[in-house]
N, C-alpha and C positions, 0 to 999 in steps of 0.2 A: 526366547526369540531375541535376536540381535538386531533385526531390520529396523529402519525407521518406520513409524506409525504414518499411514498415509494422511495428507492433511485433507480437511473438509473442504468442500469446493469453494465456499465464502472465504476460508483462509487463503486459499490458492490464489484467489482473485484478488485479495487485499495485497498479497505478497507481490503479485504481478503489477498492480498499481504503484505499489512503492518503488519497484526496480524500474518502471518506466519514468517515475519522477526522479528518481537517481540518475537515470541516464540523460535526461534534459537537463541536469545541473540543479535541479530544485531541492536536492537534499545535501546535507553536509556529510562527511566522511565520519564526524564522531558525534552523531546525534544520540541522544538517550531514548530510551523506549517510549517516554512521555513524549517526546518531539516527534517522534515518528507516527504516534497514534494521532497526535493533532494535525501533522500534516496529511494523513491518510483521510482524516475527516474533511479537510479542505479540498483534497483531490476528489472524494466523493461528492461533495457539495457542488463542484465545478462540473462533474460528470452529469449529476441529475439536473443541472440549470440548462446544459447543453441537451439533453434528452427530452425535456419538456418544452422545447421551442418548436 
């Protein structure tokens, strides 16, 4: 098999959140994986706060 393995729904959602943050200029072009995970956590916290209001 040479095709890409399909991403899990959670992974796909996280990827989408990071892409949106990048498009808003909230992410750097040369981020490390650790930086991306930290930023993803921040983005998720913001989303959860908005959803609980």
